[in-house]
Each structure stands twice: as C-alpha cells, then as structure tokens.
N, C-alpha and C positions, 0 to 999 in steps of 0.2 A: 504493497498500499503508500502511493506515493504521498508526500509530507506537504498540503498545502499553506501555505499563506498569502492574508488576507491586508492588502494596505489600500484605506479610507482616505478618502478625499471627500471636500466638501466641493469642489470645481473639479473638472476636470480640462488638464492642459490640453491644447490642438495632438501632441500627438500620443493624447491614453484616449482621445476619443475617436481618431485614427482606427487604433488597434480594439478598443472595443466598437466600432461602428465593424470592421470588419471579421468580427464577433458575430454579430448582431448579424449581417448578410448571409455569411454563413450557414446560423441556424435556420436563417428564413428559408433559404433554397433547401436545407434538409429535413427539414418540419413541411415545407407548403408552407407557413405560418410566421409572421413575425414573431418573434418572441419578447417584446417589449411593446408598450401599447404606444400607441404617437405621444399620448399627456406624457408617459415617464422619458421616453427620449428624447425629445422637446426639455424636457426640464434639465437633465442632461447638458443638452447644446447650448443653454442661454442664460446656462448659472443655477438653475433650481430654481422650488420654489420654499417654503417656509422648511426646518429642517433637514432638506437635502440630503442625501451623502452616495454615493456613486462607492461600491467593494471594488476592488479587484481581483484577483483571484492570479498567482502563480503556481505552479509545481516547482521543485527543486533542481530538475532537471531542463528547466526551460525558461528562455530571457521575455520571451512574451507571454501578455496573457491567458489564462485558460479560463474564462468564466468573468460574469462580472452580475453584482447584482445592484440592486436599488431602492432607498428608500423617498421618501418625501409627506410630508402631512398638510390635512389640510386645512381651512383659515380655521383660525380661531378656535383652537385646541381640539380640532376633529378628530380623526382614523388617523391611520398612517395605512399609505400603500408600499404594498413593496413584490419586485419581481425582481426572476435572475434568469441567467441564461447561461447554459458549459457551453464548451466550443466543441461539435459534436464530433470532430481527431481526440478529443479527449473524453469522450462517453463511455471509458472502455467496464465490462460488470468491473464493479466493486470499488468505483473511484468514487473519493467523497465531494469532491468540489461544491457540489449542492449544497452539500450537510454545510459545508463551510461556510459559503457565501451565507447561506439564510440565516447560518446561529451566528455570526457575523454582525448581520443586518440586524438582527433581537438585540443584542447588545448595546448597539449603539442608539437605536430604536427606547433602550432601558434608560440607557444618559441623555439622553435626551426631554424624559420625565416619562416615559411609558406611555401605553396608553391601546386602545382597539387598534389591533392589524388585519389587513388584509394583502394574502400573500395569494398573487395572482395566477393561474396555471392555463396556458392552451393542451387543450385535447388531452388532458391529465392522463397519466399512466402509473402502475404502483411504486414506480421509486419518486413519486414527489409525493406519498404518501408518507413516506419513510422521511425525506425531508423534512416534508414541511411537521411532521410527528418530533423529529430533532432540536427544533425550535418551539416545542409547545400548542403548534397549529390544527387545527382540524378541520376536515371538510365543510366548506359553512355553503355560502348560494352558488348557484348554477348557473353560467350564463349560455343562450342558446344562439348561435351564428346561423342565421335563417335567410335563404335566396330563394331567388325566381326569374325563371324567363322573361327578357325584354322582349316587343314592345308588350302594353297591355292591351288584351284583349278589347275590341269596339265598344263593349257596356262600361268597362272600368276606367278607358279614356274617356271618353262619353263623358265620365262622373266628375274625375280629373278635368276637366272644359270648367265648369258647374262655381270651383275659384280662382276667384279676382288675386293674381301674385305678381310683384313684382322684384325686381329682383335688389339685393342688398348692395347698398352703396359705400364704398370705403370713405372714411374722410367725415359722414354724417351719420349716420346708422348707429354709429359701434354703442353711444350712452343705455341707448333704449333697449336694443337686443340685447342686454348683458340686463338687463333692469328686469327682464321678461325671463332668460336666462336662469338666473340665480334664485329668482323667487319659484321658476317649475322644477327649478332641483335643488333646490335649500335641504334635502336631506342627502342626495348623492357626493357622497367622496372625492369622486373623480371633475363630475362635471362641476357642482357646484361652488361659487365663490372665487368665479371668474372677476381678473379685473380689467384693462382696458391693457397694460402688458402683454397678459396672455392673449385675448384679442388678439394683437397687434404681430403677435408673433407668428398665430397660425394666417394673420392676414398676407408675409410676408413668404411662408412655405411654399415651392414650388408649382404643386398639386394647388394652389388658393383659387376657385374661378366663381366670383364676386356670382357669373351669369347662372352656379347651379345653385346660387342663396335664395333662398325664397323666400320673400313677407308677405303676408296676407292682414291688410290692419283694415279695422272695422274704427268709423266714426273716428279718423283719421292717429288710432293709436293700432299699438302693432299688438294682435292678437293669438297669434302664433306665428311662426316661420319652420322649415325646412329646406337643412342644408344638408348638401350633396359634397360629394367626391368622388375622384372618380381614383383605383387604382390601378397605374401603369402599368408596373411595375409584374401587375399577372395577364400573363397569356391566353387566351385575351384579357383586354381587361377589364373590371370589372368595378362598376359603380355603387359606393355606401349610401345611404341613411344616416349621415357621419350625426349630428344633432337634429331631435326635431321632438318641438316640445308647445305646448298650447299657453297664453295667457289665462294661470288658475281663475282670475279675476273677471275676465272677458272669453274665455277661447273653449268654452265646452263643448264638444260635438265636433271641434274643426282634425281632430286627429286622424280620420279614417279619408277624407276629402286631400290632406295637408303630406299624409302618403300615398296619396296617388300621382298628388299633383308633383312633387320629389321624384316619383318613376319616371311620372312623362316625361320630364326633363332629363333622366338621365338616358332615355330611351330617345329623347332629340341629337342628345350627342351621340349617337352611332355606340350606345352599350347595348350590350344584348345580356345580361347577368345586372339583378339586383340584388345585395343583401344591407342586410341588419343586424343589430346587435338587440337581444333586451331582455331582462331577469326569467329567466323560468319560470320565479315564482308569480309574475307578474298574468294572472290568469288572461284578464282580461286581457292585456294588451297579445298576449301571447294567439288567443282565439282570434284578435282582428287583422292578425297579420297572417294566420292560416286562410281568412277566411278570403284575404287578398293575393294569395295563388303560393304563398312562403313555403320550405320545406324544411326542415333541420336539419344543415350540411355540418357540424359537429357543433360540439360542448367544451364552453369552458369553464374554467371551477376557481371558486376562492377558497384559500382558505382561510379561516379565523383563528384568532384565540386572543387574548389582551396580556400585552406582556407592562411586569411587575417597571416602575421604576427604580433606579440605584440609589442608595444615599439616602 
C-alpha cells in the first residue's frame, strides 16, 4: 500500500490548477461524466467561496498529483460541499487515495468550525461507500440525471409557445435575477446565496449564451426563468436545463411551461438531447419531467453527516 500525502491549499496556483485540470479531464473521459460539478470547479478557478480549500494528493513515488478534493461552505454558516476525484491511472485495487482525500477534507471542515457535510459522487459504486464511511458520512440524497430527445413533438412545442419569454441582458438583469434565484433556492446548499460576482463568473465562461437564458415577466417583474447550457464537449452536444426557478410569490404554475420553453430553445439551436438534474425525493418535479418525456439516465448520490468542530 503506497503512502498518500495530502497538501491543503486555500488558493490553487496556475500550475496546480493545470495539474488538477488534467486529472479532472482524465476522469471525465474515463467515467463519461465530469467528476466535479461546475460550482466546485469555478470555486477553485476563481479563488473560492467561504471556507474554500483544495486538497491535493501525492503518492510517495510520484511527483505529479494523483487526486484532488475540494470543500467550500454555503453563505451564512450553511452546510459544507465536498467533492473528490482520483486519477484513473491510480485507481488500483486497495489504493487509499480517496480515503485520504475525504478524511483530510473532514479535518479541514472540523478546523473551520464543523457542520453538516454533503459529499457528492457521480454514479456511486461500492468503493464510494467505503470512502464516505472513513470520514463518518452515510448515503443521503439521491440525484437523478434525466434526459429526453429533442425536438419536442407538436403538442408540447405548441404548449411551449404559449409562454412569452425574452433573453437575459448582461449588465441589466443581474440584480433582479439574483433576487428571484436566491429566494427560490434559499434552502439549496449550492444554488442559494449567489452574489453578483458569482453570476458574473458564469457570464465570463465560454459556454455562456444569453440567447439560452430565458426570462418570463409578469407586470414588469421577473416571475420565472430557465437558464440553459450546451455541453459542447459531448459528442453529440447535450443541452442542459442548467437552472430553472419561479418566483415563490408570483410564479406558481409556471414550471412546466418554463421547462418546455428551455427545451424548445435548445432544439432551436440544433441540440438533439436535453437533460437536467432533479432530487429523487422531489416526487412532484420527477413526475413533471416524466410527463414531459424525460427518463433517468444515471444516478448521483450525496453522502451526508455532521463533522464536529475541533477545539
């Protein structure tokens, strides 16, 4: 068994970002799925949100990193998000890279005041149960990735056309979008609590396209939105309902048509597969998406637990 050394960074250098980026890309190719969600990766690239720490794993006989983990904390003392990735070339039987990364991350969280932790894993396998248990975490939330073919059939396409939308205007719509998003996702550890810098970081990403960021207004106020994203690194490209929400005070009943409007927008840009993520426990939303022709493509899981503070 090879000894694993963990180095903790509060900010990654350009060289470290490049080295970790290579691991992330190798894992994406091996697993056909990005190992870190975009929120986590942008936290690393942009310096991170509250409590950010990146943990880089090395083995004794390798100069290059063999794994990476990352923690960050939701605003106002909320829960901690944790993700990790092991270089596919080092996933040999009996390796302890994952356990070292996740246990090291738990120590960082304890030193940061402790709290509730979500460890997200894409397409979980038995080894993930073992890694999570080493840090005192157990299986919790399940997330479905759901997909459906595009374009919409005539009936759904006609229903999508009944909702008037316009595209997001950078430099004009940020503040009111943030207001609706943060109230709609006040409960959500990743999507809630965005600020203007967070939104502008997304706007600076190469994939950002305001033509796929749809807003629906009522009486001059933002009532709902559907923000889509094209994953051009897939072959063929896949279009995602990236963030969708309605104003809790004025948007009830909009969810179905907002989803259809987003799918129609993706189809209009030549995309032939639409996808989204939904919490498996949100039975109402799952039923809505099934009714719209989505099926489960794969399952992600959150391992959860409470890490006590040290000191």
